[in-house]
C-alpha positions as CSV (number, residue, x, y, z in Angstrom):
1,M,0.7,-19.4,-95.2
2,F,-2.1,-19.9,-93.1
3,D,-1.2,-21.9,-90.1
4,G,-4.7,-22.2,-88.5
5,R,-3.8,-19.4,-85.7
6,N,-2.3,-16.3,-88.0
7,I,-4.8,-13.6,-90.3
8,T,-3.2,-14.2,-93.7
9,S,-4.5,-11.7,-96.8
10,G,-7.6,-12.7,-98.4
11,L,-8.8,-14.6,-95.5
12,P,-12.9,-15.1,-95.6
13,D,-14.6,-13.1,-92.6
14,E,-15.9,-16.2,-91.2
15,L,-12.5,-18.2,-90.8
16,V,-11.3,-14.5,-89.6
17,K,-14.2,-14.7,-86.7
18,V,-13.3,-18.1,-86.1
19,V,-9.7,-17.9,-85.9
20,D,-9.9,-14.9,-83.4
21,F,-12.0,-16.5,-81.3
22,L,-10.4,-19.8,-80.5
23,N,-7.4,-17.7,-80.3
24,E,-9.5,-15.6,-77.2
25,K,-10.4,-19.0,-75.6
26,A,-6.9,-20.4,-76.2
27,S,-5.4,-17.6,-74.1
28,A,-8.0,-17.6,-71.2
29,G,-7.3,-21.1,-71.1
30,E,-10.6,-22.9,-72.0
31,F,-8.9,-24.3,-75.5
32,E,-6.1,-25.9,-76.5
33,F,-4.5,-25.8,-80.1
34,S,-3.9,-29.3,-81.0
35,D,-2.2,-31.7,-83.0
36,S,-4.5,-34.3,-82.6
37,V,-7.5,-34.7,-85.1
38,S,-9.6,-36.3,-82.0
39,Y,-9.3,-33.5,-80.1
40,W,-10.7,-31.3,-82.3
41,E,-13.7,-33.3,-82.9
42,N,-13.7,-34.3,-78.9
43,N,-14.0,-30.4,-78.4
44,E,-15.9,-28.8,-81.0
45,H,-18.6,-27.9,-78.5
46,I,-16.3,-25.0,-78.0
47,I,-18.2,-23.0,-81.0
48,N,-21.9,-23.9,-81.8
49,P,-22.2,-26.7,-83.6
50,S,-25.6,-26.3,-84.7
51,D,-24.1,-23.4,-87.1
52,Y,-23.0,-24.8,-89.9
53,S,-20.6,-21.9,-91.1
54,M,-19.0,-21.6,-87.8
55,S,-18.7,-25.5,-87.7
56,G,-17.0,-25.7,-91.1
57,C,-14.5,-23.0,-90.3
58,Y,-13.7,-25.0,-87.1
59,F,-12.6,-27.6,-88.7
60,A,-10.8,-26.0,-91.4
61,V,-8.6,-23.5,-88.5
62,A,-8.4,-26.9,-87.4
63,L,-7.1,-28.7,-90.7
64,A,-4.4,-25.3,-91.4
65,Y,-3.1,-25.4,-87.7
66,I,-2.5,-30.0,-87.8
67,A,-1.3,-29.3,-91.5
68,H,1.1,-27.1,-90.7
69,L,2.7,-28.8,-87.4
70,K,2.9,-32.0,-89.8
71,S,4.3,-30.2,-93.0
72,G,0.8,-31.7,-94.6
73,N,1.1,-35.2,-93.5
74,I,-2.0,-35.7,-91.2
75,I,-2.9,-38.8,-89.3
76,F,-6.5,-39.7,-89.7
77,E,-7.8,-42.2,-87.3
78,E,-11.1,-45.2,-88.2
79,T,-13.4,-43.3,-85.8
80,N,-12.4,-40.0,-86.9
81,N,-15.2,-38.2,-89.3
82,I,-13.4,-38.2,-92.4
83,G,-15.9,-36.3,-94.3
84,R,-16.0,-33.2,-92.3
85,W,-12.4,-32.9,-92.5
86,A,-12.3,-33.0,-96.5
87,W,-15.3,-30.6,-96.4
88,A,-12.7,-28.5,-93.9
89,F,-10.2,-29.1,-96.7
90,H,-12.0,-27.0,-99.7
91,L,-12.8,-24.4,-97.5
92,V,-9.2,-23.8,-96.5
93,S,-7.0,-25.1,-100.2
94,G,-8.2,-21.4,-101.8
95,V,-6.0,-19.3,-98.5
96,S,-3.6,-21.8,-97.6
97,S,-0.7,-20.3,-99.4
98,W,0.8,-23.7,-99.1
99,S,3.4,-25.1,-101.7
100,P,2.6,-27.5,-104.3
101,E,4.9,-29.9,-102.1
102,F,3.1,-29.4,-99.1
103,M,-0.8,-29.3,-100.8
104,K,0.6,-32.9,-102.1
105,N,1.1,-34.2,-98.5
106,V,-2.6,-33.0,-97.5
107,I,-4.0,-34.4,-100.3
108,L,-2.8,-37.6,-100.0
109,S,-3.8,-37.6,-96.1
110,F,-6.9,-38.1,-97.6
111,E,-6.6,-40.3,-100.8
112,S,-6.1,-43.5,-98.4
113,K,-9.6,-43.1,-97.0
114,H,-12.6,-44.6,-98.4
115,D,-15.5,-42.2,-96.7
116,N,-16.6,-41.1,-100.2
117,T,-14.7,-37.7,-100.1
118,E,-13.1,-38.0,-103.6
119,N,-15.6,-35.0,-105.0
120,L,-14.7,-32.8,-101.9
121,I,-10.7,-33.6,-102.1
122,L,-11.4,-32.9,-106.1
123,W,-13.0,-29.7,-105.6
124,A,-10.5,-28.9,-103.1
125,V,-7.8,-28.9,-105.4
126,Q,-9.5,-27.1,-108.0
127,K,-9.9,-24.2,-105.6
128,Y,-6.1,-24.2,-104.7
129,A,-5.8,-23.6,-109.0
130,S,-8.0,-20.8,-109.1
131,A,-6.1,-19.2,-106.4
132,Y,-2.9,-20.5,-107.2
133,Y,-1.8,-20.8,-110.8
134,D,2.0,-21.5,-110.8
135,N,1.5,-23.8,-107.9
136,A,-1.2,-25.7,-109.3
137,I,1.2,-26.1,-113.2
138,V,3.3,-27.6,-110.6
139,L,0.8,-30.0,-108.5
140,I,-0.1,-31.4,-112.2
141,S,3.5,-32.4,-112.8
142,I,2.8,-34.2,-109.0
143,L,-0.6,-35.7,-108.8
144,P,-1.0,-36.0,-112.5
145,Q,-4.6,-38.1,-111.3
146,Y,-5.7,-34.4,-110.4
147,K,-5.2,-32.6,-113.9
148,T,-8.7,-32.6,-114.6
149,S,-9.4,-30.4,-111.4
150,C,-6.4,-28.2,-112.0
151,L,-7.4,-27.1,-115.5
152,A,-10.7,-26.0,-114.2
153,G,-9.1,-24.3,-111.7
154,L,-6.7,-22.5,-114.0
155,M,-9.5,-21.6,-116.2
156,E,-11.2,-19.6,-113.4
157,N,-7.6,-18.0,-112.9
158,D,-6.6,-16.8,-116.3
159,F,-8.5,-18.2,-119.0
160,D,-6.7,-16.3,-121.2
161,R,-3.0,-17.7,-119.9
162,Y,-4.5,-20.9,-120.1
163,Y,-5.6,-20.7,-123.5
164,A,-2.4,-20.3,-124.4
165,E,-0.9,-22.9,-122.3
166,Y,-3.0,-25.5,-123.3
167,P,-4.4,-24.8,-126.7
168,P,-7.9,-26.6,-126.6
169,E,-7.4,-28.2,-130.1
170,D,-4.5,-30.3,-128.9
171,N,-6.6,-32.2,-126.4
172,M,-10.7,-31.3,-127.0
173,K,-12.2,-33.5,-124.5
174,E,-9.6,-32.9,-122.0
175,F,-10.7,-28.9,-122.5
176,A,-14.1,-29.5,-122.3
177,T,-14.1,-32.0,-119.2
178,A,-12.4,-29.3,-117.3
179,F,-14.4,-26.4,-118.6
180,V,-17.5,-28.0,-117.2
181,K,-16.3,-28.0,-113.7
182,T,-15.5,-24.4,-113.6
183,N,-17.5,-22.3,-110.9
184,Q,-16.9,-18.5,-111.8
185,I,-15.9,-17.6,-114.8
186,A,-17.0,-14.6,-117.2
187,E,-19.2,-14.3,-119.6
188,E,-17.0,-13.7,-122.5
189,Y,-14.8,-17.2,-121.6
190,V,-18.0,-19.2,-122.1
191,N,-18.6,-17.4,-125.3
192,K,-15.3,-18.1,-125.9
193,A,-15.2,-21.9,-125.1
194,F,-18.5,-22.3,-126.9
195,D,-16.9,-21.1,-130.1
196,I,-13.8,-23.3,-130.0
197,V,-15.8,-26.6,-129.5
198,V,-18.6,-25.8,-131.7
199,S,-16.0,-25.1,-134.7
200,N,-14.5,-28.8,-134.0
201,T,-17.4,-30.5,-136.0
202,C,-16.2,-34.0,-135.1
203,F,-16.1,-33.9,-131.6
204,K,-18.8,-36.0,-130.8
205,S,-18.7,-37.4,-127.7
206,S,-20.4,-37.8,-123.9
207,A,-17.7,-35.1,-123.3
208,A,-19.2,-32.7,-126.0
209,M,-22.9,-33.4,-124.5
210,A,-22.3,-32.2,-121.0
211,F,-20.1,-29.6,-122.4
212,S,-23.1,-28.2,-124.4
213,L,-25.5,-28.8,-121.9
214,F,-23.2,-26.8,-119.4
215,T,-22.9,-23.9,-121.3
216,I,-26.5,-23.8,-123.0
217,G,-28.2,-22.1,-119.9
218,R,-25.2,-19.3,-120.0
219,L,-25.6,-18.5,-124.1
220,V,-28.2,-16.4,-125.9
221,G,-29.1,-15.3,-129.3
222,Q,-27.5,-17.4,-132.1
223,R,-24.9,-19.6,-129.7
224,K,-27.8,-20.7,-127.9
225,E,-29.9,-21.8,-131.4
226,I,-26.4,-23.5,-132.6
227,C,-26.0,-25.3,-128.8
228,E,-29.3,-26.8,-129.2
229,Q,-29.1,-27.8,-132.8
230,K,-25.8,-29.6,-131.7
231,I,-27.2,-31.6,-129.1
232,L,-30.1,-32.5,-131.1
233,E,-28.1,-34.0,-133.7
234,M,-25.6,-35.9,-131.4
235,L,-29.0,-37.1,-129.6
236,Q,-30.1,-38.4,-133.4
237,G,-27.4,-41.2,-133.6
238,D,-26.5,-43.2,-130.6
239,P,-27.8,-41.8,-127.4
240,S,-26.4,-44.0,-124.9
241,P,-22.6,-42.0,-124.5
242,Y,-25.3,-39.6,-123.7
243,I,-28.0,-40.6,-121.0
244,N,-26.0,-39.9,-117.9
245,P,-24.9,-36.5,-119.1
246,L,-28.2,-35.4,-120.1
247,C,-30.2,-36.5,-117.1
248,N,-27.9,-34.9,-115.0
249,W,-28.3,-31.7,-116.5
250,L,-32.2,-32.7,-116.5
251,F,-32.2,-33.0,-113.2
252,V,-31.2,-29.3,-112.2
253,Q,-33.3,-27.7,-114.6
254,Q,-36.9,-26.3,-112.9
255,G,-39.4,-26.1,-115.9
256,V,-40.1,-27.4,-119.1
257,S,-39.2,-26.3,-122.7
258,P,-39.9,-27.4,-126.4
259,F,-36.2,-28.1,-126.3
260,I,-36.0,-30.2,-123.1
261,E,-39.4,-32.0,-124.6
262,Q,-37.6,-33.1,-128.1
263,S,-34.4,-33.7,-126.2
264,I,-36.0,-36.5,-124.1
265,I,-38.3,-38.0,-127.4
266,L,-34.8,-38.1,-129.2
267,L,-33.2,-39.8,-126.4
268,V,-36.1,-42.7,-125.7
269,K,-36.2,-43.4,-129.7
270,G,-33.0,-44.2,-129.8
271,L,-32.8,-46.5,-126.8
272,K,-31.3,-50.4,-127.4
273,S,-33.3,-52.8,-125.5
274,E,-30.2,-53.9,-123.8
275,N,-30.0,-50.6,-121.7
276,K,-33.4,-48.9,-122.1
277,E,-34.8,-50.1,-118.2
278,T,-31.7,-48.2,-116.6
279,A,-32.2,-45.4,-119.2
280,L,-35.9,-45.3,-118.5
281,K,-35.3,-44.7,-114.4
282,S,-32.5,-42.4,-115.3
283,I,-34.8,-40.4,-117.6
284,D,-37.7,-40.9,-114.5
285,D,-35.6,-39.9,-111.2
286,S,-34.2,-36.9,-113.8
287,I,-37.4,-35.2,-114.3
288,H,-40.3,-36.4,-112.5
289,F,-39.7,-33.6,-109.3
290,H,-39.9,-31.2,-111.2
291,F,-41.6,-31.5,-114.3
292,K,-45.1,-31.3,-113.5
293,D,-46.5,-30.6,-116.7
294,A,-49.6,-32.4,-117.7
295,V,-48.8,-32.3,-121.4
296,F,-45.2,-32.2,-121.4
297,L,-45.6,-35.5,-119.3
298,T,-47.9,-37.4,-121.6
299,N,-46.0,-36.8,-124.8
300,I,-42.9,-38.3,-123.1
301,F,-45.1,-41.4,-122.3
302,V,-46.8,-41.7,-126.0
303,A,-43.1,-41.6,-127.2
304,I,-42.3,-44.1,-125.0
305,A,-44.9,-46.3,-125.7
306,N,-44.4,-45.4,-129.8
307,S,-41.0,-45.7,-129.6
308,L,-40.4,-48.9,-127.4
309,T,-43.2,-50.4,-126.2
310,P,-46.5,-49.5,-124.5
311,M,-45.0,-51.7,-121.4
312,D,-41.9,-50.0,-120.4
313,I,-44.0,-46.5,-119.3
314,L,-45.0,-48.7,-116.1
315,K,-41.1,-48.1,-115.1
316,M,-41.0,-44.2,-115.1
317,E,-43.0,-44.7,-111.9
318,G,-41.8,-41.6,-110.8
319,S,-43.5,-39.2,-113.3
320,L,-46.5,-41.7,-113.5
321,R,-47.5,-40.0,-109.7
322,S,-46.3,-36.5,-110.9
323,L,-48.8,-36.7,-113.9
324,H,-51.5,-38.3,-110.9
325,E,-51.2,-35.1,-109.5
326,N,-53.5,-34.0,-111.7
327,E,-57.1,-36.0,-111.7
328,D,-58.4,-35.3,-114.8
329,N,-54.9,-35.3,-117.2
330,F,-54.0,-38.5,-115.4
331,I,-57.6,-39.8,-116.3
332,N,-57.8,-38.7,-119.6
333,F,-54.2,-40.7,-120.0
334,V,-55.2,-43.6,-119.0
335,L,-58.4,-44.0,-120.9
336,S,-56.3,-43.0,-124.6
337,F,-54.9,-46.5,-123.5
338,I,-58.2,-48.0,-123.0
339,F,-59.4,-47.0,-125.9
340,H,-56.4,-47.6,-127.7
341,P,-56.6,-50.1,-131.2
342,N,-53.3,-51.9,-130.0
343,G,-54.2,-54.3,-127.3
344,L,-50.8,-53.7,-125.2
345,Y,-52.1,-50.3,-125.0
346,R,-55.0,-51.7,-123.3
347,V,-52.9,-53.9,-121.3
348,V,-51.2,-51.0,-120.1
349,G,-54.4,-48.6,-119.6
350,R,-56.0,-51.2,-117.2
351,R,-52.9,-51.7,-115.2
352,L,-52.7,-48.0,-114.4
353,W,-56.3,-48.1,-113.8
354,D,-55.7,-50.9,-111.2
355,D,-52.7,-49.3,-109.6
356,Y,-53.8,-45.9,-109.0
357,H,-57.4,-47.0,-108.1
358,L,-59.3,-44.7,-110.6
359,E,-62.6,-46.7,-109.2
360,S,-62.1,-44.0,-106.2
361,S,-61.5,-40.8,-108.8
362,N,-64.3,-38.3,-109.6
363,F,-64.5,-39.9,-113.3
364,D,-68.1,-40.6,-114.4
365,P,-68.5,-43.0,-117.0
366,Q,-72.1,-41.8,-117.8
367,K,-71.5,-37.7,-117.7
368,D,-67.8,-37.7,-119.0
369,L,-68.3,-40.7,-122.0
370,D,-70.6,-40.6,-124.8
371,E,-72.7,-43.5,-125.5
372,K,-69.8,-45.5,-127.6
373,L,-67.2,-44.8,-125.1
374,Q,-69.5,-45.9,-122.3
375,C,-70.0,-49.4,-123.7
376,L,-66.1,-49.4,-124.9
377,L,-65.1,-48.9,-121.3
378,I,-67.4,-51.9,-119.9
379,I,-66.3,-54.1,-122.9
380,E,-62.2,-53.1,-121.7
381,L,-62.5,-53.3,-118.2
382,L,-65.0,-56.7,-117.6
383,Q,-63.4,-58.7,-121.1
384,D,-59.6,-59.5,-119.1
385,Y,-61.5,-60.1,-115.7
386,G,-59.3,-57.4,-113.7
387,N,-59.8,-57.2,-110.2
388,P,-64.0,-56.5,-109.1
389,E,-63.0,-54.0,-106.3
390,T,-61.5,-51.8,-108.9
391,R,-62.9,-52.2,-111.8
392,L,-66.8,-52.6,-111.1
393,P,-67.7,-49.0,-108.6
394,K,-67.2,-47.3,-112.0
395,L,-69.0,-49.7,-114.1
396,L,-72.3,-50.7,-112.2
397,P,-73.9,-47.6,-111.8
398,L,-74.1,-47.8,-115.7
399,I,-77.0,-50.6,-115.0
400,E,-79.3,-47.6,-114.5
401,S,-78.1,-45.6,-117.6
402,E,-81.0,-44.3,-119.8
403,L,-79.1,-45.9,-122.9
404,P,-80.6,-49.2,-123.6
405,S,-77.3,-50.2,-125.4
406,V,-75.3,-49.1,-122.8
407,R,-77.7,-51.3,-120.4
408,N,-77.1,-54.5,-122.6
409,V,-73.2,-54.6,-123.1
410,L,-73.1,-54.2,-119.3
411,M,-75.6,-57.1,-119.4
412,S,-73.6,-59.6,-121.7
413,Q,-70.1,-58.8,-120.3
414,L,-71.2,-59.2,-116.5
415,V,-72.4,-62.9,-117.5
416,P,-69.2,-64.2,-117.7
417,Y,-67.3,-62.1,-115.3
418,L,-69.7,-63.1,-112.7
419,D,-69.3,-66.7,-113.5
420,E,-65.4,-65.8,-112.5
421,Y,-66.2,-63.6,-109.4
422,M,-69.9,-65.0,-108.6
423,G,-70.3,-63.3,-105.0
424,H,-68.1,-61.0,-105.5
425,V,-70.3,-59.2,-108.3
426,I,-73.5,-59.3,-106.0
427,K,-71.6,-57.6,-102.9
428,A,-70.8,-54.6,-105.7
429,F,-74.5,-54.2,-106.1
430,E,-75.5,-54.3,-102.8
431,K,-72.4,-51.9,-101.7
432,L,-73.3,-49.0,-104.1
433,N,-77.0,-49.2,-103.1
434,I,-78.3,-50.4,-106.7
435,D,-81.5,-52.6,-107.3
436,N,-83.7,-52.2,-110.5
437,E,-85.0,-55.0,-112.8
438,F,-81.4,-56.1,-114.1
439,V,-79.7,-56.3,-111.0
440,T,-82.8,-58.8,-110.4
441,K,-82.2,-60.4,-113.2
442,I,-78.2,-60.4,-111.9
443,H,-79.6,-61.9,-108.9
444,W,-81.9,-64.9,-110.4
445,Y,-78.9,-65.9,-112.9
446,F,-76.2,-65.7,-109.6
447,E,-78.4,-68.1,-107.7
448,K,-79.1,-70.5,-110.5
449,R,-75.7,-71.0,-111.3
450,S,-74.4,-71.3,-107.2
451,D,-77.5,-74.1,-107.5
452,A,-75.6,-76.0,-110.6
453,I,-72.2,-75.3,-108.7
454,D,-73.5,-77.1,-105.6
455,K,-75.0,-79.8,-107.2
456,R,-72.0,-80.4,-109.5
457,R,-69.8,-80.2,-106.2
458,S,-72.0,-83.0,-104.4
459,L,-71.2,-85.7,-107.5
460,K,-67.9,-87.3,-105.9
461,E,-68.3,-89.2,-109.3
462,M,-67.3,-86.3,-110.7
463,S,-64.8,-85.1,-108.3
464,P,-60.8,-86.0,-109.5
465,K,-60.2,-86.7,-105.6
466,Y,-62.2,-90.3,-106.0
467,G,-62.1,-90.6,-110.1
468,Y,-58.4,-89.9,-110.5
469,M,-56.8,-90.3,-107.4
470,I,-53.0,-91.0,-108.2
471,E,-53.3,-88.6,-110.5
472,Y,-54.5,-85.8,-108.3
473,Q,-52.2,-86.7,-105.9
474,E,-49.6,-86.4,-108.1
475,A,-50.8,-83.0,-109.6
476,L,-50.6,-81.7,-105.8
477,K,-47.2,-83.0,-105.2
478,T,-46.0,-81.4,-107.9
479,Q,-47.2,-78.2,-107.4
480,K,-46.1,-78.2,-104.1
481,Q,-42.6,-79.0,-105.4
482,H,-42.7,-76.1,-107.9
483,W,-43.8,-73.5,-105.4
484,Q,-41.0,-74.4,-102.9
485,Q,-38.4,-74.1,-105.9
486,Q,-40.0,-70.6,-106.6
487,M,-39.7,-69.3,-102.9
488,K,-36.2,-70.6,-103.0
489,K,-35.1,-69.4,-105.6
490,A,-36.9,-66.1,-104.7
491,D,-34.9,-66.1,-101.2
492,E,-31.9,-66.5,-102.7
493,N,-32.0,-64.4,-105.7
494,H,-33.7,-61.3,-103.5
495,K,-32.6,-59.7,-100.3
496,S,-35.2,-57.7,-98.9
497,L,-34.8,-54.2,-97.1
498,L,-36.9,-55.8,-94.5
499,S,-34.3,-58.9,-94.1
500,S,-31.9,-56.7,-93.5
501,M,-33.8,-54.6,-90.9
502,M,-34.8,-57.7,-89.0
503,K,-33.7,-60.2,-86.9
504,H,-34.4,-64.2,-88.1
505,V,-35.5,-66.4,-85.4
506,T,-36.5,-70.4,-85.1
507,L,-40.5,-70.9,-84.9
508,A,-41.4,-73.5,-82.6
509,R,-44.5,-75.7,-83.3
510,G,-47.7,-73.6,-83.0
511,G,-45.5,-70.2,-84.1
512,G,-44.1,-68.8,-81.2
513,W,-40.6,-68.1,-80.8
514,R,-38.2,-67.2,-77.9
515,D,-36.6,-63.8,-77.3
516,E,-33.3,-62.7,-76.2
517,N,-34.9,-62.6,-72.5
518,G,-36.2,-66.3,-72.8
519,K,-39.5,-65.4,-72.8
520,V,-41.9,-66.5,-75.4
521,Q,-43.8,-64.2,-77.9
522,H,-46.4,-65.2,-80.6
523,L,-46.4,-63.8,-83.8
524,G,-48.9,-60.9,-85.3
525,C,-50.9,-61.6,-87.4
526,I,-51.2,-60.1,-90.9
527,Q,-53.3,-60.5,-93.9
528,F,-54.3,-59.3,-97.2
529,S,-56.9,-60.8,-99.4
530,M,-58.3,-59.7,-102.9
531,P,-60.9,-61.8,-105.0
532,S,-59.3,-64.1,-107.2
533,R,-60.9,-66.2,-111.0
534,Q,-62.6,-69.3,-109.8
535,L,-62.3,-70.7,-113.6
536,A,-58.4,-69.4,-114.9
537,Q,-57.4,-72.9,-114.4
538,S,-60.4,-74.8,-116.0
539,M,-59.5,-73.0,-119.1
540,T,-57.9,-75.1,-122.0
541,P,-54.6,-74.0,-123.7
542,M,-56.6,-73.7,-126.7
543,E,-59.1,-71.0,-124.6
544,Q,-56.5,-69.5,-122.9
545,D,-54.9,-68.8,-126.6
546,K,-57.9,-67.7,-127.7
547,W,-58.5,-65.5,-124.7
548,I,-55.0,-63.9,-124.6
549,N,-55.6,-62.9,-128.3
550,D,-59.2,-61.5,-127.5
551,L,-57.0,-59.0,-125.3
552,L,-54.3,-58.3,-127.9
553,V,-56.2,-58.0,-131.0
554,D,-55.6,-54.6,-132.7
555,W,-58.7,-53.3,-134.1
556,N,-57.2,-51.2,-136.8
557,E,-55.6,-54.8,-138.1
558,K,-59.3,-57.0,-137.4
559,T,-61.3,-53.8,-139.3
560,G,-58.8,-53.2,-142.0
561,N,-58.4,-49.8,-141.1
562,N,-54.7,-49.5,-141.5
């Protein structure tokens, strides 16, 4: 048995080095082998703490020594770093030569702690079983909750013996789950395990999916083709049980392939409305880091739009950022949505245009689009009265186009758009330094409309403040109450990250507050502004319905091109 001070057979060189070093220090009176967990933590400086390997072995020696003195019953205090000791446990368990009862005591020393060490303990148990087959069988009977980890270790130790003593056919799920945990197993046993599982055609579960994904990277030839087919067949049904194993597997893949793309698309097609949001987030988290291929990402987005809704693409934030890294491909993708016959696709296209600020991109409508698409772009980017700061920079230069149709469409669309944003449109022209006869006409229209609005506002008889005083005040009161309720509800249901990081203070009149030293402080000023529509609230319900219907209209249905 390794007791922390002796050199036993099979002890790794790193552990031997630390044991010899600490024995030398102890002989010189510079260090003491103690049964106190805290003593070892406080004296870690005896070695180089920055050397991660040496530091891990230091705690492995400490764990072995204390466990030997305490018969495996290690006492941890609340202030101890349990994670460090759990990591040391997995380093020493496979070379400890502990009896099953002794191993049980060490495991139970960690079980009452809640420091997210479960996986490290399971790993330590597996390494123990991988080194000590017979002891692990006894440990299973003592601590059945660790059976899966023990079985994985038994497979690593002697697969043929395991196969004889624990026939997979008796419990296929148990076999597949344990096999997925194995770390070191020969190629022939991977093939054997796969043949066993694939022969059971009724075995379709999350465990079967995890097993297939685990083995596929180590299979070749016909076995690999069969494995891919099995995975795709499972995904063609209800994919809900397979979301986690598939996404976990995708996260460690380094490149795209037709099989990966097909797997994701089948998963997306089978998603139900109740789980799609969680599933899409899992898919996004799994693929956006390694998968940058524009064609692959575009195909995934199109599958999501076609199988679920176009709006669901916006949930794939990480993947959208990955596609955005290739500006040309991203712009082509966004334009394909802006020009799509279905209105909901166009809504998403405009949203992506704004969110990723394509007004600052290298995209040039005059160079990159033909006459028809230039006209269509003008209509689509102005029809919904979107933010002029993101919509106008790429459109207003078209006023200088040599194509009369493009200029005419822009002029006709700018009139209702200017009614909404007034001076913001004029400022946009000035910022772009555009000036010609058509811009002069727009200036003239702006001045005439501004004059009409000023005259209208000067007529008190037409102001609701005077003509409908009671109704006007009641409307303001109702609006204020509504916003107060909304703010209160938002505050109750959403605790932001900032609220947990910052301190709450009571503001005095004038916006000042008193710090812990009694000194009066004043709030800093943070401002954000954006243009807002002027006529949105003046639209009647019928006008709003017509406007929304025009935005969402399906061109194919309208033209009969079904």
